[in-house]
N, C-alpha and C positions, 0 to 999 in steps of 0.2 A: 270083878274085872272079866271082860269077855275075851274070847280067843283071838279076835281080830283087832283088839284095842292097841296092841303093840305093833309097831312097824319095824320090820327088819329088812331094809333095802339091801339087795344084793346087786353089785355092779354087773352089768352085762358083759359077757366075755368078748374079747376083741380077737376074732378069728381072722387069719389072713386068707386072701383069695386063693383058691386052689388052681385057678388058671387066669391068665390075663383078661382084661376087659376086651370087648370087641375092638375098641378104638386102639388099644395097644398091641393087639395081635398082628404079627407080621412086620413090625417096625424093626429097623436096624438098631442094634445097641451101639454105644459110642465106640466100643472096641472093634466091632465089625466095620463101622464107618471108617475108622482109622486104617484097618487092614486093607479095605478096598482102595482107599486113596494111595496107600503105599504100593499095592499090587499094580494099579493103573498109572503110577508115576504122576499123579495129580493132573492128568490130561484126559480129555474126552476120548473114549475108545473109538468113536466113529471118525471124527475129523482131526483129532490130535491137538486141538487148541488147549491152552491152559487159561484162557480168558473167559469170563462170563460163565463160569461153571455153576451148576445147581448146588445148593447148600448140602443136600443129602444125596446119596447115590440113587440111581434109577432102579426101580424094581423091574427086572426083565419079565418075570411072570407077575402080573399085577396082584396086589394084595386082595383085591375083590375076587380074584379067581384062585385064591389059596396060596399065593406067593408068600414065601417065608422071608424073614429077615436074616437070611444066611449070606455068607460071603459069595457063594456061587450064584445067587440070585440078584446080585447088585453089580452096578458098574458106574463109573464116573461119566457124566454126560454134560455137555454145554446146553445152554438154554435154546439155542437154535436147533440142535438135534433133538432136544426134548419136545419142542413144538412139532417137529417132523413126526415123532412117535405118537403124540397124543392129539394134536390139533388139526391134523390133516393137511399140513403145509408141505410143500416140496422139500426134499432132503437137501443137504448141503452141496451135493454135486448134481442136483436136479432130479434125484430119484423120485419115483411116484410116492405119494403120501401113504398108500396102503402097504408099502413094503417096509416101512420103518420098524414096526414091531417085530416082524419076522427076521429082519437083519440082526437085531440084538439077540434073538433066540439062537440063530445060527452062529453068531459070534461066540456065545457062551458054549455051545456044543463043540465048536472047533478049537477053542482056545483055553478052556478051563477044565481042570480035573474035578473029581467028585467033591473035594474039599474047597474048591473055589480058587485054587492057585493056578498060575499060568503053566501050561503044558511044556512050553519051550524054555522055561527057566530052570 
């Protein structure tokens, strides 16, 4: 009987990922989404409507530019205001399309602390 006649299969170890996949990086967790909805009272931070809201919070700093899935980087936004930010359409009050993204960055800097909570609360 030769050395290689007997097969001793060893199962491959199941290692967990050390970091999230690229697709998962920067997404909001369900706890963060809930915290953002509570902080923003379930209303669009720009126009104040509670109708036709996006399903997930808006990333103020885009994920493609390193925006993280943190409470400070998210806000509740309606579909109309979201089109203003991303699609180059005029804002809800007739603002220029190129101002949309910067409006939300200024809103974050003026209204949120480092943890993502409202400064005036």
